[in-house]
C-alpha positions as CSV (number, residue, x, y, z in Angstrom):
1,M,46.7,-63.5,-7.1
2,K,50.4,-63.4,-7.5
3,L,52.9,-62.4,-4.8
4,E,53.4,-58.9,-6.3
5,E,49.6,-58.3,-6.4
6,F,49.2,-59.6,-2.9
7,R,52.0,-57.3,-1.6
8,A,50.4,-54.3,-3.5
9,S,47.0,-55.1,-1.7
10,L,48.7,-54.5,1.7
11,T,48.2,-50.7,1.1
12,L,44.4,-51.2,1.3
13,A,42.5,-50.7,4.5
14,E,41.0,-54.2,4.3
15,P,42.0,-57.4,2.6
16,P,40.8,-58.0,-0.9
17,A,37.4,-59.8,-1.2
18,G,37.5,-63.5,-2.0
19,L,40.7,-64.4,-0.1
20,T,40.7,-67.7,1.7
21,A,41.1,-67.6,5.5
22,P,44.7,-68.6,5.4
23,M,45.5,-65.9,2.8
24,T,43.6,-63.4,4.8
25,A,45.6,-64.4,7.8
26,L,48.8,-63.8,5.9
27,W,47.5,-60.5,4.8
28,W,46.8,-59.4,8.4
29,D,50.2,-60.8,9.5
30,A,51.9,-58.6,6.9
31,R,50.0,-55.6,8.2
32,G,51.3,-56.3,11.7
33,D,48.2,-57.8,13.3
34,W,49.5,-61.2,14.5
35,K,46.5,-61.7,16.8
36,L,43.9,-61.2,14.1
37,A,45.9,-63.4,11.8
38,H,46.1,-66.1,14.4
39,G,42.4,-66.0,15.1
40,L,41.6,-66.7,11.5
41,V,43.5,-70.0,11.5
42,D,43.5,-71.0,15.1
43,E,40.7,-73.6,14.7
44,L,41.0,-74.1,10.9
45,E,41.6,-77.8,10.3
46,T,42.8,-77.7,6.7
47,P,46.4,-78.3,5.6
48,E,46.6,-74.7,4.4
49,G,45.2,-73.3,7.6
50,M,47.5,-75.4,9.7
51,A,50.6,-74.4,7.7
52,V,49.8,-70.7,8.2
53,H,49.1,-71.4,11.9
54,A,52.5,-73.1,12.1
55,Y,54.2,-70.1,10.4
56,L,52.5,-67.7,12.9
57,H,53.8,-69.7,15.9
58,R,57.2,-69.8,14.4
59,K,57.1,-66.0,14.0
60,E,56.0,-65.8,17.6
61,G,59.1,-67.7,18.7
62,E,57.2,-70.8,19.8
63,T,59.2,-73.4,17.7
64,W,57.8,-76.3,19.6
65,N,54.2,-75.2,18.8
66,A,55.1,-74.4,15.2
67,D,56.6,-77.9,14.8
68,Y,53.4,-79.4,16.0
69,W,51.3,-77.5,13.5
70,Y,53.7,-78.1,10.7
71,R,53.4,-81.9,11.4
72,L,49.6,-81.7,11.4
73,A,49.8,-79.8,8.1
74,G,52.0,-82.6,6.7
75,R,55.0,-80.4,6.1
76,K,58.2,-79.0,7.5
77,F,59.2,-75.4,7.0
78,Q,62.0,-75.2,4.4
79,R,62.7,-71.5,4.4
80,E,65.5,-70.0,6.3
81,T,63.9,-66.7,7.1
82,L,60.3,-65.8,8.1
83,E,60.0,-63.5,5.1
84,E,60.9,-66.4,2.8
85,E,58.4,-68.6,4.6
86,W,55.7,-66.0,4.3
87,E,56.4,-65.6,0.5
88,A,56.4,-69.3,0.0
89,L,53.0,-69.6,1.8
90,V,51.5,-66.8,-0.3
91,E,52.8,-68.3,-3.5
92,G,51.7,-71.8,-2.6
93,L,48.2,-70.7,-1.4
94,A,47.5,-68.2,-4.2
95,G,45.8,-70.8,-6.3
96,V,44.0,-72.6,-3.5
97,G,40.4,-72.1,-2.8
C-alpha cells in the first residue's frame, strides 16, 4: 500500500484488513488515537514495531524513551518533523509483512 492509499484509508472507520501491527499503529496514530497505537507496538519486539514505538514516544515528547526504542530498532530518526517521520515509516513499512 502506497502512502497515498494509506492516507486515503484514514477516512474509513477501521484500518484496512491485512495491515501489520506497526502499520495499524500508524493508522490509529494518524486518526488521533495515540493510546491504541501505542498498545499495538508496546510489546512488539520486531525492528518495525520498535521503530514505530520510538516514533510514538517522540511524538509524546519523551525523547529519552524514543531514543531508547530507536536504538533497539537499530536506527536513528532522520526526519526533522513528526509528519516526515510518520511518512517515512509508512513508506518503509508498506512492503513489510
